[in-house]
C-alpha positions in Angstrom: -85.8 118.2 28.5 -84.2 121.6 27.1 -82.8 122.1 23.8 -79.7 123.2 25.3 -79.6 120.0 27.3 -79.7 118.0 24.6 -77.2 119.9 22.4 -74.6 119.9 25.4 -75.1 115.6 25.3 -75.3 115.4 22.2 -71.7 115.6 20.7 -70.5 113.7 23.7 -73.4 110.6 22.9 -72.2 110.6 19.5 -68.3 110.0 20.7 -68.9 107.3 22.9 -70.8 105.5 20.6 -68.3 105.9 17.9 -65.8 104.3 20.3 -67.8 101.7 21.2 -66.2 98.2 19.6 -67.7 96.8 16.7 -68.9 93.7 18.0 -71.2 95.1 20.4 -73.5 96.6 17.1 -73.7 92.8 16.5 -76.7 90.9 17.0 -76.5 87.8 19.5 -77.6 85.0 17.2 -81.2 83.6 17.5 -82.6 79.8 17.3 -85.1 80.9 14.8 -83.2 83.4 12.4 -80.0 82.2 12.3 -79.2 78.5 13.9 -82.0 76.8 12.3 -81.7 77.1 9.0 -77.9 76.1 9.7 -79.1 73.3 11.4 -81.8 72.7 8.1 -78.6 73.2 6.0 -76.3 70.6 7.7 -77.9 68.6 10.1 -81.6 67.8 10.1 -81.2 64.9 7.4 -80.3 63.0 10.3 -81.5 64.6 13.4 -85.3 65.5 12.1 -86.6 64.3 8.8 -84.7 61.1 9.6 -87.2 57.9 11.1 -86.1 57.3 13.5 -84.4 60.1 14.5 -80.5 59.7 14.6 -79.5 59.4 18.4 -82.9 60.4 19.8 -81.8 64.3 18.9 -84.3 66.6 17.0 -82.6 69.7 16.1 -85.2 70.8 14.4 -87.0 72.7 17.5 -85.9 75.0 20.0 -87.6 72.4 22.5 -85.7 69.7 20.7 -82.5 71.0 21.4 -83.1 71.5 24.4 -84.7 68.4 25.4 -81.0 66.2 24.0 -81.0 63.0 22.7 -80.7 59.3 23.7 -76.9 60.5 25.0 -78.4 63.5 27.2 -78.5 67.1 26.9 -76.7 68.9 24.2 -76.7 72.5 24.7 -75.6 73.7 28.0 -76.2 77.6 27.8 -73.2 79.8 28.2 -70.9 77.1 28.5 -69.9 76.2 24.6 -66.9 73.5 25.5 -69.5 71.7 28.3 -71.8 71.9 25.8 -71.4 68.3 23.2 -73.1 69.6 19.7 -70.5 72.4 19.9 -67.6 69.7 20.8 -68.6 67.4 18.0 -68.9 70.0 15.2 -65.5 71.5 17.0 -64.1 68.4 16.2 -65.4 67.5 13.0 -67.1 64.2 14.5 -70.1 66.0 13.0 -72.1 66.2 10.0 -70.9 62.6 10.1 -71.0 61.5 6.4 -69.9 65.2 5.0 -67.7 67.7 4.9 -67.0 69.8 7.9 -68.7 73.1 9.0 -66.9 76.4 8.1 -64.9 78.1 10.3 -68.1 81.1 10.5 -70.9 78.8 10.6 -68.9 77.1 13.8 -68.6 80.8 15.2 -72.2 81.6 14.6 -73.1 78.2 16.5 -70.3 79.0 19.4 -71.8 82.5 20.0 -75.4 81.4 20.0 -74.5 78.8 22.7 -72.5 81.1 24.7 -74.9 84.7 24.5 -78.0 83.1 23.0 -81.6 83.1 25.0 -83.0 79.8 25.9 -85.9 78.1 28.3 -85.2 76.8 31.2 -85.0 73.0 31.2 -88.8 73.2 33.2 -89.4 75.2 30.4 -88.1 72.8 27.7 -89.6 69.5 29.6 -93.3 71.4 29.5 -92.5 72.3 25.5 -91.1 68.9 24.5 -94.7 67.0 26.7 -97.1 69.2 25.0 -96.0 68.4 21.7 -95.5 64.9 22.2 -99.2 64.5 24.5 -101.6 66.4 22.5 -105.3 66.0 21.4 -104.4 64.0 18.4 -102.5 61.3 20.7 -105.3 61.6 23.1 -107.5 60.4 20.6 -105.5 56.7 19.7 -108.6 54.3 19.8 -107.2 52.2 22.9 -106.3 55.5 25.1 -110.3 56.6 25.0 -111.9 55.6 27.5 -114.6 52.7 26.3 -118.1 53.5 25.5 -121.0 51.4 24.9 -121.3 51.1 21.2 -124.4 51.0 19.6 -125.0 47.4 18.1 -125.3 47.4 14.5 -128.3 46.4 12.7 -127.8 43.1 10.1 -130.0 41.5 7.5 -129.8 38.0 8.9 -131.0 39.2 12.4 -132.4 35.3 13.0 -128.7 34.3 13.3 -128.3 36.8 16.2 -128.3 35.7 19.5 -126.3 38.3 21.8 -125.2 41.7 21.0 -121.6 40.4 19.7 -123.2 37.8 17.2 -124.6 41.4 15.9 -121.0 42.9 15.4 -119.6 39.6 13.9 -122.4 38.6 11.9 -121.9 42.4 10.5 -118.5 42.0 9.6 -119.0 38.6 8.0 -121.4 40.7 5.7 -119.5 43.0 4.2 -117.4 40.2 3.2 -120.3 38.3 2.0 -119.9 35.6 4.1 -122.6 33.4 5.9 -122.6 31.0 8.6 -122.2 27.2 7.9 -124.0 24.5 9.9 -124.0 23.6 13.3 -121.4 21.2 14.3 -123.2 18.3 16.0 -123.3 17.5 19.7 -120.5 14.9 19.5 -117.7 17.5 17.9 -118.6 20.1 20.2 -118.6 18.0 23.4 -114.7 17.1 22.2 -114.4 20.8 22.0 -115.5 21.8 24.8 -113.6 19.7 26.7 -110.6 20.6 25.0 -111.2 23.9 25.5 -111.6 24.2 29.4 -109.9 21.1 30.7 -107.4 20.7 28.0 -108.8 17.0 28.1 -110.7 15.1 26.4 -114.1 13.6 27.4 -114.1 10.2 28.4 -116.8 7.6 26.4 -119.2 7.9 29.2 -119.3 11.9 29.4 -119.6 11.8 25.3 -122.5 9.4 25.6 -124.4 11.6 28.9 -124.0 14.7 26.9 -125.4 12.7 23.2 -128.4 11.2 25.8 -129.2 15.0 27.0 -132.4 16.7 24.9 -133.0 19.3 27.0 -132.4 23.3 25.9 -130.3 23.9 28.7 -127.6 20.9 27.8 -124.9 23.1 26.8 -125.0 25.5 29.0 -125.8 22.6 31.9 -122.2 21.0 30.4 -120.5 24.6 30.4 -121.3 25.1 34.0 -120.0 21.4 35.6 -116.8 22.3 33.4 -116.1 25.6 34.7 -116.6 23.9 38.5 -113.9 21.5 37.7 -110.8 22.3 39.3 -108.5 21.5 36.1 -110.3 24.6 34.8 -107.8 26.5 36.7 -104.8 24.4 35.7 -106.0 24.8 32.1 -106.4 28.6 32.1 -103.8 29.4 34.5 -100.9 28.9 32.8 -102.4 31.7 30.3 -102.0 34.6 32.9 -99.1 32.4 33.7 -97.5 33.0 30.4 -98.2 36.7 30.4 -96.4 37.2 33.7 -93.7 35.2 32.5 -93.9 32.8 35.4 -91.1 30.4 35.5 -89.6 27.4 38.3 -86.3 28.3 38.3 -84.6 32.1 38.0 -82.5 31.5 34.6 -79.0 32.6 33.6 -76.4 30.3 33.7 -77.0 28.9 37.2 -80.5 28.4 36.6 -81.0 28.3 40.5 -84.7 26.6 41.0 -87.1 29.0 42.6 -88.4 26.2 45.7 -91.4 28.4 46.2 -92.2 29.6 43.0 -95.4 27.0 42.9 -97.5 29.0 45.7 -97.8 31.4 43.1 -99.0 29.2 40.6 -101.6 28.0 42.7 -102.7 31.3 43.9 -103.4 31.8 40.0 -105.2 28.4 39.9 -106.7 29.1 42.6 -108.1 32.6 41.7 -109.4 31.2 38.7 -111.6 28.4 40.2 -112.9 30.9 42.9 -114.1 32.9 40.6 -112.4 36.0 41.9 -113.2 39.4 39.8 -110.3 40.5 37.9 -110.3 44.0 39.6 -109.1 42.0 42.7 -107.0 39.8 41.1 -104.9 42.4 40.1 -104.9 44.5 43.3 -103.6 41.4 44.9 -100.9 41.0 42.6 -99.7 44.8 42.4 -100.1 45.3 46.1 -101.2 42.7 48.2 -98.4 43.3 51.0 -100.0 47.1 51.6 -103.8 45.9 51.1 -103.0 44.2 54.5 -100.4 46.8 55.4 -98.0 44.0 55.8 -95.7 44.6 58.5 -91.6 42.5 57.7 -90.6 42.4 61.8 -94.2 40.6 63.2 -95.4 37.0 62.1 -98.6 37.8 58.5 -101.7 36.9 60.2 -103.0 33.3 58.5 -106.0 35.4 56.6 -102.9 38.1 54.6 -101.5 34.7 53.4 -103.3 34.6 50.3 -102.8 38.2 49.3 -99.2 38.3 50.3 -98.8 34.9 48.2 -100.1 37.0 45.2 -97.2 39.7 45.4 -95.0 36.8 43.7 -96.8 38.2 40.5 -93.3 41.1 40.8 -91.2 37.9 41.7 -91.0 36.4 38.4 -88.9 38.7 36.9 -85.3 37.6 35.8 -83.7 38.4 39.1 -79.7 37.9 38.6 -78.8 40.6 41.4 -77.5 37.4 43.7 -75.2 36.2 40.9 -72.4 38.0 41.1 -69.7 39.0 43.9 -69.2 42.2 41.8 -70.7 44.5 39.6 -74.0 43.6 40.6 -75.7 47.1 40.9 -76.7 46.6 37.1 -78.7 43.7 37.9 -80.6 45.3 40.6 -81.4 47.8 37.8 -82.2 44.9 35.7 -84.5 43.4 37.9 -86.5 46.3 38.9 -86.9 47.3 35.4 -88.0 44.1 34.0 -90.5 43.4 36.9 -91.9 47.1 36.1 -91.8 46.2 32.1 -93.3 42.7 32.2 -95.9 43.6 34.6 -97.5 46.7 33.2 -97.2 45.5 29.5 -99.3 42.4 30.8 -101.9 44.7 32.2 -102.0 47.5 29.8 -100.5 45.9 26.6 -97.7 48.6 25.8 -94.1 47.9 25.0 -92.7 50.6 27.9 -89.3 49.4 27.1 -88.9 51.4 24.5 -89.1 54.4 26.6 -86.2 53.3 29.3 -83.8 54.9 27.4 -85.1 57.5 25.6 -88.9 58.7 24.3 -90.8 56.2 23.4 -89.9 56.4 19.3 -93.5 56.0 18.1 -96.4 55.7 20.6 -96.7 59.3 23.1 -94.9 58.0 26.1 -91.8 59.8 27.1 -88.8 58.5 28.8 -90.3 60.7 32.1 -93.0 58.4 31.8 -91.4 55.3 32.4 -89.2 56.3 35.6 -92.6 57.7 36.9 -93.7 54.3 36.8 -90.8 52.8 37.9 -90.7 55.1 41.4 -94.0 53.2 41.8 -92.2 50.1 42.5 -88.7 51.1 43.8 -89.6 50.9 47.2 -89.5 46.8 47.4 -87.1 47.2 44.4 -84.4 49.9 45.4 -81.4 49.6 43.9 -79.6 51.6 46.8 -81.2 49.3 49.7 -81.5 46.3 47.8 -82.3 43.2 49.8 -80.9 39.9 48.0 -83.7 37.5 45.9 -82.3 34.2 46.6 -80.8 34.2 50.8 -79.5 31.2 51.2 -76.7 30.5 47.9 -74.7 32.7 49.4 -75.3 32.6 53.0 -77.2 36.2 52.7 -79.6 37.7 54.9 -82.6 39.3 55.0 -83.6 37.7 52.2 -86.4 39.3 49.9 -88.6 36.8 51.5 -92.1 37.5 53.9 -91.3 35.1 57.2 -94.3 33.2 58.5 -92.0 32.7 61.4 -92.6 34.5 65.1 -90.2 37.5 65.8 -88.3 35.8 68.4 -87.8 32.6 66.6 -86.2 34.2 63.9 -82.5 34.1 64.4 -82.8 30.4 65.3 -84.8 29.6 61.8 -81.9 31.8 60.1 -78.9 30.0 61.7 -80.8 26.6 61.2 -81.8 26.6 57.4 -78.6 28.2 56.6 -76.9 25.2 58.1 -79.2 22.7 56.7 -78.7 24.5 53.0 -74.9 24.3 53.4 -75.4 20.5 54.3 -77.0 19.5 51.5 -75.4 21.9 49.0 -72.0 19.8 50.6 -73.2 16.2 50.7 -75.6 15.8 47.6 -72.2 16.7 45.2 -70.5 14.0 47.0 -73.5 11.8 47.1 -74.4 11.8 43.7 -70.5 11.4 42.6 -70.5 8.2 44.5 -73.7 6.9 43.2 -72.6 7.9 39.4 -69.0 6.4 39.9 -70.7 3.0 41.2 -72.8 3.0 38.4 -69.9 3.7 35.5 -68.1 0.8 37.2 -71.1 -1.5 36.4 -70.7 -0.8 33.1 -73.6 2.3 32.8 -72.0 4.4 29.1 -73.8 7.6 30.9 -74.3 7.2 34.4 -77.5 8.4 34.8 -79.2 7.7 31.3 -78.5 4.2 30.8 -81.3 3.0 30.8 -79.4 -0.8 32.2 -78.0 1.1 34.9 -78.9 0.1 38.5 -81.4 2.7 40.5 -80.0 4.0 44.0 -82.5 1.5 46.2 -80.2 -1.2 44.2 -77.2 0.2 45.0 -77.8 1.0 48.4 -77.7 -2.3 49.4 -74.8 -2.9 47.9 -73.1 -0.2 49.2 -74.0 0.3 53.1 -71.7 3.2 53.4 -73.5 5.4 50.8 -76.4 3.9 52.2 -76.1 5.8 55.3 -74.5 9.3 53.2 -77.5 9.0 51.4 -80.0 8.8 54.4 -77.9 11.5 55.7 -78.7 13.6 52.8 -82.4 13.0 52.9 -82.7 13.9 56.3 -81.1 17.2 55.6 -83.5 18.1 52.8 -86.3 17.1 54.5 -85.2 19.6 57.4 -84.4 22.5 54.8 -87.6 21.8 53.1 -89.4 21.7 56.2 -87.3 25.0 57.1 -87.9 26.5 53.8 -91.8 25.8 53.7 -92.1 29.0 56.7 -91.2 31.5 53.8 -93.6 33.2 51.9 -92.1 34.4 47.7 -93.4 37.5 47.6 -92.9 41.5 47.6 -92.8 44.5 50.0 -91.6 48.0 50.5 -88.6 47.9 52.3 -88.9 51.2 53.1 -91.0 54.7 53.4 -88.4 56.7 52.1 -87.0 55.2 48.9 -83.8 56.8 47.1 -84.9 59.2 45.0 -85.7 57.6 41.0 -84.0 59.4 38.6 -84.3 59.0 34.9 -81.6 57.3 33.3 -79.5 58.8 30.6 -79.8 56.4 27.6 -81.2 53.4 30.4 -77.6 53.7 32.0 -77.7 53.5 35.8 -74.3 54.9 35.8 -75.8 58.1 33.9 -78.8 59.8 36.6 -80.3 62.5 35.3 -83.4 64.0 37.4 -85.1 63.0 39.8 -89.2 62.1 39.3 -92.2 61.3 41.7 -94.5 58.3 40.9 -97.1 58.9 38.4 -98.7 57.3 35.2 -98.1 58.2 31.5 -99.3 62.0 30.7 -100.9 61.0 27.6 -103.3 58.6 30.0 -103.8 61.0 32.7 -106.4 63.9 32.8 -104.8 67.3 32.6 -107.5 68.5 34.3 -107.0 66.9 37.0 -103.9 64.8 37.1 -103.3 61.5 39.2 -101.7 61.9 42.5 -100.1 59.4 44.3 -100.7 59.4 48.2 -98.0 60.7 50.7 -97.5 57.6 53.1 -99.9 58.1 56.4 -98.2 57.3 59.6 -99.8 53.7 60.4 -98.6 52.7 56.6 -95.8 50.5 57.0 -95.7 51.0 53.4 -95.7 54.0 50.6 -98.6 53.3 48.8 -97.2 53.8 45.6 -98.1 50.4 44.2 -101.5 50.2 45.4 -102.4 53.4 44.1 -101.4 52.4 41.0 -103.2 49.2 40.7 -106.0 50.8 41.8 -105.3 53.2 39.1 -104.9 50.7 36.6 -108.7 48.6 38.0 -110.9 52.0 37.3 -114.1 51.4 35.4 -112.9 53.9 32.9 -109.4 52.9 32.4 -109.0 52.6 28.3 -106.8 49.6 28.7 -107.0 47.5 31.2 -110.4 45.7 30.1 -109.6 46.2 26.6 -105.8 44.2 27.0 -107.8 41.3 29.0 -110.7 40.7 26.8 -108.6 40.6 24.1 -106.3 37.8 25.8 -109.1 35.8 26.4 -110.3 36.3 22.7 -106.9 34.7 21.6 -106.6 32.6 24.2 -110.4 30.8 22.6 -109.7 32.0 18.8 -106.3 31.6 18.2 -106.1 35.1 17.2 -107.1 38.4 18.7 -109.4 40.9 18.7 -106.2 42.9 18.3 -103.5 40.6 16.5 -101.1 42.0 18.7 -101.9 41.5 22.7 -99.1 42.8 23.5 -98.7 46.4 21.6 -102.0 48.5 21.8 -99.7 51.5 20.7 -99.4 52.9 16.7 -97.3 50.0 16.2 -99.8 46.8 16.8 -102.7 46.3 15.2 -105.7 48.5 15.7 -109.2 46.8 16.2 -111.3 46.8 13.5 -114.0 45.2 16.0 -113.7 47.6 19.3 -117.3 47.6 19.4 -117.4 44.2 20.2 -115.3 44.2 23.0 -116.4 47.7 24.5 -119.4 46.7 24.9 -117.8 43.2 26.3 -116.1 45.5 29.0 -118.7 47.8 30.0 -120.7 45.2 31.5 -117.7 43.1 32.9 -115.3 45.8 34.4 -116.5 45.9 38.1 -114.6 47.0 41.1 -116.4 44.9 43.5 -118.8 41.7 43.6 -122.4 42.3 43.3 -123.5 38.9 44.6 -125.3 38.2 41.5 -124.5 35.0 39.0 -121.3 35.4 37.6 -121.1 36.6 34.0 -121.3 33.2 31.6 -119.8 33.1 28.6 -121.6 31.0 25.7 -119.3 29.9 23.1 -120.8 27.3 21.0 -118.8 26.7 18.0 -121.5 25.6 16.5 -121.5 26.9 12.8 -118.4 28.3 10.4 -119.1 31.1 8.0 -119.0 30.2 4.0 -117.3 32.4 1.4 -117.5 31.7 -2.1 -113.5 32.5 -2.2 -111.4 29.6 -1.5 -108.3 32.0 -1.1 -110.1 33.9 1.7 -109.7 31.1 3.9 -106.4 32.3 5.2 -106.9 35.6 4.9 -110.3 35.8 7.1 -109.5 32.9 9.4 -109.7 34.9 12.6 -113.4 36.3 11.0 -113.9 32.3 10.9 -113.3 31.6 14.0 -115.2 34.6 16.1 -118.2 33.3 14.5 -120.5 32.0 17.0 -120.0 33.4 20.8 -122.7 33.4 22.9 -123.3 35.5 25.7 -125.8 35.3 28.7 -126.8 38.7 30.1 -126.4 38.1 33.6 -124.4 40.7 35.2 -121.5 39.6 37.6 -117.4 39.8 37.8 -115.1 40.9 35.6 -113.3 37.8 36.0 -115.4 35.5 34.1 -114.8 37.3 31.3 -111.1 35.9 32.5 -111.9 32.8 33.3 -115.1 31.7 32.0 -113.6 31.9 28.0 -113.3 28.9 25.7 -110.1 28.7 24.0 -111.5 26.5 20.7 -108.2 26.9 19.1 -106.3 25.6 21.1 -108.9 22.7 21.4 -109.2 22.5 17.7 -105.6 21.3 16.7 -105.9 18.2 18.7 -109.8 17.7 17.3 -109.7 16.3 13.9 -113.5 16.4 13.8 -113.2 20.2 13.5 -110.9 21.0 10.2 -112.0 19.9 7.3 -110.6 20.1 3.9 -112.5 23.0 1.8 -114.8 21.9 -0.7 -117.5 23.7 -2.2 -116.6 27.1 -1.1 -116.4 25.8 2.9 -113.8 27.5 4.7 -111.1 25.1 6.1 -108.0 26.2 8.5 -106.3 23.0 6.1 -106.9 24.9 2.6 -104.2 24.1 0.6 -105.6 26.5 -2.7 
């Protein structure tokens, strides 16, 4: 450029710069150099350094600021008056318990919000996810794929009958424990009966076992008890406890779930049928999607069992029909309880902590919680809600599958509504009449008095009441017959569910961003993320719960096999390998013998039935360990109980790790021949030393 041109323009440029206001020269505040030092001085003591972080708001990083807290976003770029961070400071509500910010500090914060540079919400979320879901988080022991461990070499190799024994013996040797003498056959047969059936053996059964001198007498006893129908009744209760099963709805009405028993019987039957565990889960999470259920058609007979299995997703408390107004919150409660209970049963994680905010201790994002919720929402859609108890309030459609031909449904609906109405109306009047007569006869508390006349005696004396009671029984029988044509299960009410949104602080009145169905980021493969399928035209469902169940039952899933093995171990021995069976996260008790469970799960978690004999678990409980320290009896009680596992080496179903388990701890409490007062250094649960 010519020198003359510079000489001509330079004075003009200088004049222009002189006229610019001083504010233009001032640099726009940045978070790193200007705002963060202020935060460290006045805010981070509560919002960063404290654990847990106050209000879930971490102000130590720009990512944390943009992520917001339990109440949602705190900064709206370019809009100070719409930013809670500024309004709380402006109104001297923050910092709490200390002097307000100075005018200069306030001006700095306001100017930063108004003019500063900020990441987009997507960038902030990505940074937030990478900060919480890092390599260290993925290395948590229960988040890693189970691998077959190296079987330890022990000094007392003669005591090792299986690989599991080697792990247990290794721990015993570390504590200088030894196995005590084997229990006698009389004690052993009692333990096995109590453990597998919950019932004591008869004298004849005890004598038969004592007289059997064959080497496989114990194994044949186990097989015989496993074939008993009482086995499923005994062990089914454990899964029902985990699932949250109850015969009534709870709440103030405590209405009876008249068909819930069918799901209970499904669980019992599955155990007695030796159903593989992966099939057991697939049917319960998505039995309707496995058979492509059509709500407008009568189910096929062969599909009834799988539809009944989805009762697993109906056992959570559901009070959506219990109010005339303000019910929407109950819809969300039922949806969230179903998500949390079912997944905790299988994954052993406290997902409920992420309903309102990122999990405080585990690498589970709030976004993860609602991605999982999206898998269930097509069936329990708050915006397309179907009542759970259809006839309490005369509503239809109901969340029940009708085992009735389509052209007969209108008549069936009218009939069951009428019978239900008659039962409710007449039952109260008839019961009141019986109570009045009993009271007139001198019974102090109508029904509880031992001297009160029973219904049959009263009906003989009062013919009119007898007719009314007979009419009531007729309506009850008619209602029960109609009611039996329903299936208590769950299905997708729409292939186009409403969007699943992250609820700010878990409040359905404060919906945030929409999310797609997904799995927790810490359990996903970042190189090949898990994707839920788009519904096919021939599907009558979204396929979301089926995809979730298939992910849960993948052979390499890090949690599913571990959790059920741990539950079985707990039900046998009173304490799991992981002593917090519902929490395999950082706040639970880490496993000291995960190698043993890994060896267990790798052989047993199969995707389909192989045709070979089911895997047999041989729990002998014939010996208890010795120690020279009596005080160790309490501290190492679980190790004592894990001392004598025997496993056959036959390949087979995963479900046997569920069904073929023994629960000596339950039985032991009833068998006074097991626990003995400690003497000469012997361990006993009744120790008072």
